[in-house]
C-alpha positions in Angstrom: -6.3 1.9 -18.4 -8.5 0.5 -15.6 -9.7 3.9 -14.3 -9.4 3.3 -10.6 -8.8 6.3 -8.4 -5.1 5.2 -8.1 -4.5 5.1 -11.8 -6.4 8.3 -12.3 -4.3 10.0 -9.7 -1.0 8.7 -11.2 -2.0 9.9 -14.7 -3.0 13.3 -13.4 0.3 13.6 -11.7 2.3 12.5 -14.7 3.8 9.5 -12.9 4.7 6.5 -15.0 3.3 3.1 -14.0 2.5 -0.3 -15.4 -0.8 -2.1 -14.8 -0.9 -5.7 -13.8 -4.3 -7.5 -13.7 -4.6 -11.1 -12.6 -7.4 -13.5 -11.8 -8.2 -13.0 -8.1 -9.1 -16.1 -6.1 -11.7 -15.2 -3.5 -10.5 -18.0 -1.3 -6.9 -16.6 -1.2 -5.7 -16.1 2.4 -3.1 -13.5 1.6 -4.0 -11.1 -1.2 -0.4 -9.9 -1.4 1.2 -13.3 -1.7 -1.5 -14.2 -4.2 -0.5 -11.2 -6.3 3.2 -12.0 -6.1 2.6 -15.6 -7.3 0.1 -14.6 -10.0 2.5 -11.9 -11.4 5.6 -14.1 -11.0 7.6 -11.5 -9.0 9.5 -11.8 -5.7 7.1 -11.4 -2.8 9.4 -8.8 -1.2 8.7 -6.5 -4.2 4.9 -6.6 -3.6 3.7 -4.2 -0.9 0.5 -4.2 1.1 -1.3 -1.1 2.3 -2.5 -1.2 5.9 -4.2 1.5 8.0 -3.6 2.1 11.6 -4.8 4.6 14.1 -1.9 6.5 15.7 -2.9 8.7 18.6 -6.5 8.8 17.2 -5.6 9.7 13.5 -5.4 7.4 10.6 -2.0 6.6 9.1 -1.1 4.5 6.1 1.6 1.9 6.4 3.0 0.2 3.3 5.1 -2.9 3.9 6.2 -6.0 2.0 3.5 -8.7 1.8 6.1 -11.1 3.4 6.2 -9.0 6.6 4.0 -7.5 9.2 3.4 -3.8 10.1 5.4 -2.8 13.1 2.9 -0.6 15.0 5.6 0.9 17.3 7.8 1.7 14.3 4.8 3.3 12.5 3.9 5.4 15.5 7.5 6.5 15.8 7.7 7.4 12.1 4.9 9.9 12.5 6.0 11.2 15.9 3.2 9.4 17.7 3.0 7.4 20.8 0.6 4.5 20.2 -0.7 2.7 17.1 -3.4 0.1 16.7 -4.8 -1.4 13.5 -7.7 0.5 12.1 -11.1 -1.1 11.9 -11.5 -2.5 8.4 -14.9 -0.7 7.9 -13.2 2.6 8.8 -10.3 1.8 6.4 -12.7 1.1 3.6 -14.8 4.2 4.3 -11.9 6.6 4.6 -9.9 5.3 1.6 -12.7 4.5 -0.8 -11.3 1.0 -1.4 -12.2 -2.5 -0.2 -9.9 -4.5 2.1 -7.6 -6.5 -0.1 -7.7 -3.8 -2.7 -6.7 -0.7 -0.8 -4.1 1.3 -2.7 -1.8 3.8 -1.0 -2.5 6.1 -4.1 -5.7 8.0 -4.8 -7.4 7.5 -1.5 -10.7 9.4 -0.9 -9.1 11.1 2.1 -5.3 11.7 2.1 -3.6 10.3 5.2 0.0 10.5 6.4 1.8 7.6 4.6 4.9 5.7 5.6 6.7 3.2 3.3 8.9 0.5 4.7 12.6 1.2 4.1 12.9 -2.0 2.0 11.0 -0.2 -0.8 14.4 1.3 -1.7 15.9 -2.1 -2.5 14.0 -2.4 -5.8 14.0 -0.6 -9.1 10.2 -1.0 -9.2 7.7 -2.2 -6.6 4.1 -3.4 -6.8 1.1 -2.0 -4.8 -2.6 -2.5 -5.1 -4.1 -0.6 -8.0 -7.4 -0.1 -6.2 -9.2 -3.5 -6.4 -8.5 -7.1 -5.8 -6.7 -8.7 -8.7 -5.1 -5.5 -9.9 -1.6 -4.2 -9.0 0.4 -1.3 -10.3 4.2 -1.3 -10.7 6.1 1.9 -10.3 9.5 3.2 -9.1 9.8 3.7 -5.3 10.6 7.4 -5.8 7.4 7.8 -7.8 5.4 6.0 -5.1 6.9 8.4 -2.5 5.9 11.3 -4.8 2.3 10.0 -5.4 1.6 9.5 -1.7 3.8 12.2 -0.2 5.2 9.4 2.0 8.1 9.2 4.3 10.3 6.1 4.5 11.1 4.4 7.7 11.6 0.9 9.2 8.0 -0.1 9.8 8.0 -3.9 8.9 8.9 -6.9 10.9 9.8 -10.3 9.5 
């Protein structure tokens, strides 16, 4: 066990998961695509965690690393009007994780979380385990349970 806040939260909740560590390349342009390649899994099964401000409050959006966060879709999913990407420093401070290693699980402050609907296409998906070079694999239903997320169409190709 790696002992990140994400794994600690999953263990405490009794949610099964598999740890996947890999050698992180600090020059990698896309942390998520790097993870997919390093772990030998379809990139659409690897999800990135992004924070946005929706009407002044932070909201977590979790989308496949092959796509982008649809800010209008995210705002609609939480009954908001306008969404903008959160400042990376604010995201780090509020989640307790560093950019490129932000997990949707075990954040310092719990935020409303929305998973892209494509999460349901897979038996298991991969999300950051709380640091660069470390992903966790779990069932989509368990990810929903761990984050109290809703599922909506929030990714664009």
